[in-house]
Structures are given as C-alpha cells and as structure tokens.
C-alpha positions as CSV (number, residue, x, y, z in Angstrom):
1,M,0.1,-0.1,-0.2
2,T,1.5,3.5,-1.2
3,A,1.2,6.7,0.7
4,P,-1.1,8.4,-1.9
5,H,-3.6,5.1,-1.2
6,G,-3.6,5.7,2.3
7,L,-4.4,9.3,1.9
8,R,-7.0,8.5,-0.4
9,F,-8.5,6.4,2.2
10,A,-8.2,8.9,4.8
11,F,-9.4,11.9,3.2
12,G,-12.2,9.9,1.5
13,T,-13.3,8.5,4.8
14,L,-12.3,11.3,7.5
15,T,-14.0,14.0,5.4
16,V,-16.7,15.6,2.7
17,L,-13.4,16.3,0.4
18,P,-14.2,14.7,-3.2
19,V,-11.7,12.2,-2.9
20,R,-12.3,8.4,-4.3
21,I,-11.1,5.6,-2.3
22,E,-9.6,2.7,-4.7
23,R,-9.2,0.2,-1.6
24,W,-11.1,-0.7,0.9
25,D,-9.4,-3.6,2.9
26,R,-7.2,-3.9,6.2
27,E,-4.1,-2.8,4.5
28,A,-5.7,0.2,3.3
29,A,-7.1,0.9,6.8
30,R,-3.9,0.4,8.2
31,T,-2.1,3.1,5.8
32,G,-5.5,5.1,5.7
33,M,-5.7,5.5,9.5
34,S,-2.2,6.2,10.2
35,C,-2.6,9.3,7.7
36,A,-5.4,10.6,9.8
37,P,-3.1,13.1,11.5
38,V,-2.4,14.5,8.1
39,V,-6.0,15.1,7.7
40,G,-6.3,16.7,10.9
41,L,-3.6,19.2,9.6
42,V,-5.5,19.9,6.4
43,V,-8.5,20.6,8.5
44,G,-7.0,22.5,11.2
45,L,-5.3,25.1,8.2
46,C,-8.9,25.5,6.7
47,A,-10.5,26.1,10.0
48,A,-7.6,28.5,10.6
49,A,-7.9,30.3,7.4
50,A,-11.4,31.0,8.0
51,G,-11.0,32.4,11.3
52,G,-8.2,34.8,10.0
53,A,-10.5,35.7,7.1
54,L,-13.1,37.0,9.4
55,L,-10.3,38.8,11.6
56,V,-9.4,40.6,8.8
57,L,-12.8,41.7,8.1
58,G,-13.2,43.0,11.2
59,G,-15.6,40.2,12.9
60,G,-13.9,40.1,16.0
61,A,-12.0,37.1,18.1
62,L,-15.8,35.9,18.9
63,L,-16.8,35.6,15.4
64,A,-13.5,33.9,14.1
65,A,-13.7,31.5,16.6
66,V,-17.3,30.3,15.5
67,A,-16.3,30.1,11.8
68,T,-13.0,28.0,13.3
69,A,-15.2,25.5,14.9
70,A,-17.5,25.1,12.0
71,V,-14.9,24.4,9.4
72,P,-14.4,21.1,10.6
73,A,-17.9,19.9,11.3
74,V,-18.4,21.3,7.5
75,L,-15.5,19.3,6.5
76,T,-17.0,16.1,8.0
77,R,-20.8,16.6,7.6
78,G,-20.9,16.8,11.4
79,L,-20.4,13.1,11.6
80,H,-17.8,13.5,14.5
81,L,-20.2,16.0,16.3
82,D,-23.2,13.3,15.7
83,G,-21.0,10.2,16.9
84,L,-20.2,12.6,19.7
85,A,-23.7,13.0,20.7
86,D,-24.5,9.3,19.9
87,T,-22.0,8.0,22.4
88,A,-23.4,10.4,25.1
89,D,-26.5,8.8,24.8
90,G,-25.3,5.2,24.7
91,L,-22.9,5.5,27.8
92,G,-25.1,7.6,29.4
93,S,-28.1,5.2,29.4
94,S,-28.5,2.4,31.9
95,K,-29.1,-0.2,29.3
96,P,-26.7,-3.2,28.6
97,A,-24.2,-3.0,25.9
98,E,-26.5,-4.4,23.2
99,D,-29.4,-1.9,23.8
100,A,-26.5,0.8,24.5
101,L,-25.2,0.2,20.9
102,R,-29.0,0.2,19.2
103,I,-29.4,3.7,21.2
104,M,-26.4,4.9,19.6
105,K,-27.6,3.8,16.0
106,Q,-30.7,5.5,16.2
107,S,-31.1,8.6,14.4
108,D,-32.4,10.9,17.0
109,I,-30.3,12.6,19.4
110,G,-31.4,12.5,23.2
111,P,-30.9,14.6,26.5
112,F,-27.6,13.4,26.8
113,G,-26.2,13.9,23.4
114,V,-27.7,17.5,23.3
115,L,-26.1,18.5,26.5
116,T,-22.9,16.9,25.3
117,L,-23.2,18.9,22.1
118,V,-23.9,22.3,23.6
119,F,-21.3,22.3,26.0
120,M,-18.7,20.8,23.7
121,L,-18.8,23.4,20.9
122,L,-19.4,26.5,23.9
123,A,-15.9,25.4,25.2
124,Q,-14.1,24.8,21.9
125,I,-15.8,28.7,20.8
126,A,-14.6,30.3,24.3
127,A,-11.3,28.6,24.2
128,L,-10.7,29.7,20.2
129,S,-11.8,33.0,21.2
130,G,-9.2,33.7,23.9
131,R,-6.6,32.5,21.5
132,Y,-7.9,34.8,18.8
133,A,-7.7,37.5,21.1
134,A,-4.1,37.1,22.0
135,G,-3.4,37.3,17.8
136,W,-4.2,35.6,14.8
137,T,-1.4,33.9,15.0
138,E,-2.2,32.3,18.4
139,G,-5.9,31.2,17.2
140,A,-4.5,29.7,14.1
141,L,-1.9,27.7,15.9
142,A,-4.6,26.4,18.3
143,A,-7.1,25.5,15.7
144,T,-4.3,23.6,13.9
145,V,-2.6,21.7,16.8
146,A,-6.4,20.7,18.1
147,A,-7.5,19.2,14.7
148,V,-4.5,17.2,14.4
149,T,-4.5,16.0,18.1
150,A,-8.4,15.3,17.2
151,R,-7.2,13.0,14.3
152,T,-4.3,11.4,16.0
153,A,-7.0,10.3,19.0
154,M,-8.5,8.2,16.1
155,T,-5.1,6.6,14.9
156,L,-4.7,5.6,18.7
157,A,-8.2,4.3,18.6
158,C,-7.1,2.1,15.6
159,R,-4.2,0.2,17.2
160,Q,-4.1,-3.3,17.6
161,Q,-6.0,-4.8,20.3
162,V,-8.9,-2.4,20.2
163,E,-12.0,-4.4,18.9
164,P,-14.9,-3.4,16.8
165,A,-17.9,-3.4,19.2
166,R,-20.1,-4.4,16.0
167,K,-18.8,-6.6,13.0
168,D,-20.3,-3.8,10.6
169,G,-19.5,-0.3,9.8
170,L,-16.1,1.9,9.9
171,G,-15.3,0.6,13.7
172,S,-15.1,-2.8,12.2
173,A,-13.3,-1.6,9.1
174,V,-10.3,0.0,10.9
175,A,-10.4,-1.2,14.4
176,G,-7.3,-2.9,15.1
177,S,-5.5,-1.9,11.9
178,V,-2.6,0.2,13.0
179,P,0.1,-1.5,14.9
180,E,0.8,-0.6,18.3
181,R,4.3,1.0,17.6
182,T,3.2,3.1,14.8
183,A,0.2,4.6,16.7
184,W,2.5,5.3,19.8
185,A,4.8,6.9,17.7
186,L,2.0,9.0,16.0
187,A,1.1,10.4,19.1
188,A,4.8,11.3,20.0
189,L,5.2,12.8,16.8
190,T,1.8,15.0,17.3
191,V,3.0,16.2,20.5
192,L,6.3,17.3,19.2
193,A,5.2,19.3,16.3
194,A,2.6,21.1,18.7
195,A,6.0,21.6,21.1
196,L,7.7,22.9,17.8
197,G,4.6,25.1,16.6
198,G,4.6,26.5,20.0
199,A,8.0,27.3,20.1
200,L,7.7,30.2,17.6
201,F,6.1,32.2,20.7
202,G,8.9,31.0,22.9
203,P,10.0,27.8,25.2
204,Y,6.9,28.3,27.6
205,A,4.3,28.2,24.7
206,A,6.3,25.6,23.3
207,V,5.9,23.1,26.7
208,H,2.2,24.5,27.0
209,H,1.0,23.3,23.0
210,A,3.2,19.9,23.3
211,L,1.1,19.6,27.4
212,A,-2.2,20.7,25.9
213,A,-1.7,18.1,22.8
214,L,-0.9,15.5,25.5
215,A,-3.8,16.5,27.8
216,G,-6.2,15.9,24.7
217,L,-4.5,12.4,23.7
218,A,-4.8,11.3,27.7
219,A,-8.8,12.4,27.3
220,A,-9.2,10.8,24.4
221,E,-7.8,7.5,25.8
222,L,-9.9,7.6,28.6
223,L,-12.7,7.6,26.8
224,L,-11.6,5.0,24.8
225,R,-11.3,2.8,27.6
226,R,-14.8,3.7,29.0
227,C,-15.9,3.0,25.7
228,R,-14.4,-0.5,25.6
229,A,-15.7,-1.3,28.9
230,R,-18.8,-0.3,28.4
231,L,-19.8,-1.1,24.8
232,G,-17.4,-3.9,24.1
233,G,-15.3,-1.8,21.5
234,V,-15.3,1.2,19.1
235,T,-17.8,1.9,16.5
236,G,-18.0,5.1,13.8
237,D,-19.5,7.0,16.4
238,V,-17.0,6.6,19.2
239,F,-14.5,7.8,16.6
240,G,-16.0,10.8,16.3
241,A,-16.7,11.0,19.9
242,L,-12.8,10.5,20.4
243,A,-12.0,13.2,18.0
244,E,-14.1,15.9,19.3
245,T,-13.3,14.8,23.0
246,A,-9.4,15.4,22.1
247,A,-10.0,18.7,19.9
248,T,-11.8,20.5,22.8
249,T,-9.7,19.0,25.8
250,T,-6.6,20.5,23.7
251,L,-8.4,23.8,23.2
252,V,-9.5,24.1,26.8
253,A,-5.8,23.2,27.7
254,L,-4.3,25.8,25.4
255,A,-6.9,28.9,26.6
256,I,-5.5,28.2,30.5
257,T,-2.4,30.2,30.5
C-alpha cells in the first residue's frame, strides 16, 4: 500500500472532500488511519484560514472562533459531532451494551447527546475566542494543533488490541488495523509537532502546546477505555466522540495560561 492510496482512504473516509477510495481492505485501513493526522493538519489549516479571514474583515475574535469551530463540522458533514452525541446517549443510558449500541444507532438525539454537544461546542468557541483575542497566529496554531490531535486520537483508537463493538460499519473496518508502535509513534510525533509550533512564541509556549496535545490524547484515551469497557469496543460514533473530545480538551488546555 503506497502513501497516495493511504491518503485517499484517510481523506475519503474522514472528510467530505471529493476523494475516491480505490481500496477498502485491512491494508488500506492501516495506511489510511496512520495518515489521519495529515487529515487533521489540512482541516486545521482550513479552519484557521476561515478564522483569519473574519478577523481581517473586522469580525472580531468571537466570530472568528465560531467560524473556526464550524469548518471541521462542515468538512466532516457533522459526523464527528453526531458521533459525540450518539456516544453520549449510549454511555449515558443504563442499558446493557447491546441496547446501548442500538440507542447509538438511532437517528434521533437524546438529552445526554444534546447537552454534550452544547457544552463541547461552547467550550471550543470560548477557548478559540481567547486565543484569537491574543492574535491570529495564536488562534490559528490552536485550531491546527487541536485538529491534528483529534485525528491522532482516532489513529490511537485503531491500534491493535482495540476491538470493534459491531461487525459492520467503520469501526469494524479500521479497529485494530494500526500497529501499536506506529500508533504511539504518531502520538509522540503529534506532541512534538505541537511543541515545535508553540516554540514560535517562546519556550514556555512550546511546553504549553505540547502539554495541551498530550492532555487531548489522554482525555480521548480515557474515553476509549470507557467505551471498550461499556460497549465492548469501538464504533464509527466512538471515533467521532474521541476526535471531538481530544480537540476540545486540547483547546481548553491552550486557553488556560
């Protein structure tokens, strides 16, 4: 499997960009999900560009933050946010795993899902607004680091020993496809890249951004463990929830100075 095939799998699966997936097998899944952080980089840069454009037009930090938070939702058709809401409903129910999975698969959103969506989006916008208030570069870097961290969390959830909760869907296609060493190496690379980006603003900022990325990955890992224990594995909804959790945690950590 060459890198171009893997990138097509990653962008075709994780975004709405018009990319044709030529292969849908375990090798494609392994390479594609290993490329997920690259997808995060593109999504983050697009989000930062939208926020920067509104700042240039005089929209202010808050409006720039709203635009930045909206771009990833648009580029994923809102699937990650939908996965977050469905996972919250499933985990919030007192039902056994099979019934919780059934709840997650339903098209409607329950109270747990609504509340989780509202507070997550508010946290993202508030954190981004604070970073944009400090300057466009700070906001752009925060958006990019959060997006890359979010997709790296998905790569970690695809590592070996992580099982799918269902026999169909995206979870079954990619769960356990990425070797352990590759997944953790990409996680370390993400933290290092965050530190290098923060280094543009000094040594303290380098440590701050690295810790923020690490916090995002840690929060996603805790959620992953909860889903494995509660649901028996991962689903496509869980992947969306992991991405949003990692992104939100990263942004909140960056907002705390």
